[in-house]
C-alpha positions, 0 to 999 in steps of 0.5 A, a space after each residue: 271215283 272212290 266207289 269205282 275203285 272200291 268196286 274193282 278192289 272188291 271184285 279183285 278180292 273175290 277173284 283171289 278168294 275163288 283162286 285160293 279155294 281152287 288151289 286148296 282143292 288142288 293141294 288136297 287132291 295132290 296130298 291125297 294122291 300121295 297118301 294113297 301111293 304111300 299106303 303100300 310099300 314096294 313089296 305090296 305090304 300095307 304101311 302103318 298110318 304113322 309111317 305113311 304120314 312120316 313119308 308124306 311129311 318127309 316128301 313135303 320137306 324135301 320139296 321145300 328144300 328143293 324149291 329153296 335151292 332152285 330159288 337160290 340158284 336162280 338168284 345166283 344166276 341173275 347176279 352173275 348174269 348182271 355182273 359178268 355179261 354186258 347188256 348192249 341193247 341200249 347202245 348198239 351203235 356206241 362206236 358209230 358216233 366216235 369217229 372210228 370206222 368199222 370194217 
């Protein structure tokens, strides 16, 4: 049993490592694409490397802030939903057993 569990764990770790390599490649391609887009300003003039790096870093920071804001709003929504909406999926027929007739 222990050998089988060890084999499954090893396979899972290898699959995760392969997925991480693919995600790293995707992230590198996305950053490279953004750097290429930011190398030229709107007027068609080339930008300096420092300016391009600053734009990419600012864009990344803005994306992280937006993700954080989205996560916070999702948590707030789930809290409000759990506090203010009644979940009657487990008791659809609560009134049926209390002797009240529904018309």
